[in-house]
N, C-alpha and C positions, 0 to 999 in steps of 0.2 A: 209360873205357879198358878194352878187353878184355884179359883175362889167360888164358893157356893153361896147362894142366896139364903139369908136367914128366914125369909118368908115362905118360899116354896121348895127350897132345897136343890133347885136346878143350878147348873153351872152358870156363872155370870159371864156374859160376853167378854172375851179378852180385850176388845177395844175399849169397852166401858171401864174395865179394871185399869187399863193403861192411862186413860184420861182421869179417872177418879180412883186412885189406888186405895183409898180408905173406904170405898163403898162396901156396903153389906147387903145390898139388895139388887136384884135385876131390874130392868126397866119396867117390867110388868108389875112388880111389887112396890116400886118406888112411890112415895106419896108426894113427891115434888112434881108439880105440873110444868108445862112449857112456859117459858118467859118470853116477853116481847122487849125490844129495844127502842128507846126514845133518845134521839140525838138532840143535844142542846148546845147552841153556840153562846159563848160568854165573851165579854170584853167590849171594846170600843173599835168598831170597824174603821172609823175615821183616823184613829191613831195607830192602826195596824197592830192592835194588841188584842188578838182574839185567840180563843182555843175552843175545842169541841170536846164535850163530855157525853158519854153514852151511859144511860141508866137502864138497867134491866129490871123490869117490873112484872108483876103478875098480870094475867090476862084482864082481870076485872079492873085493875088500876089503869091499864092501857086504854081500855074502853072509856073510862072516865076522862082521861087525858084527851083522847080524840074528841070527845063531846065538848070539852072545855075550850078547844081551839076551833070548834065549828066544823069538824071533819067527821065523816062517816067511815069507820074503820072496816066495815064489811066489804069484802072484795068479791 
């Protein structure tokens, strides 16, 4: 089933619809920007009780995180 963008009226890419079935916009009209992933290890390594969590954050928050840990995120 074809879906059309409420912003521009063009057909939304079928792969986007497959991944986001409730989407109403194409990628060009979407107001959601790219996200960055931050991996965080929790627990106690000595007790072998650890797990990893991935947080998805906005680009601005990612830059702040990188600065807070003393890294330059520019590649």
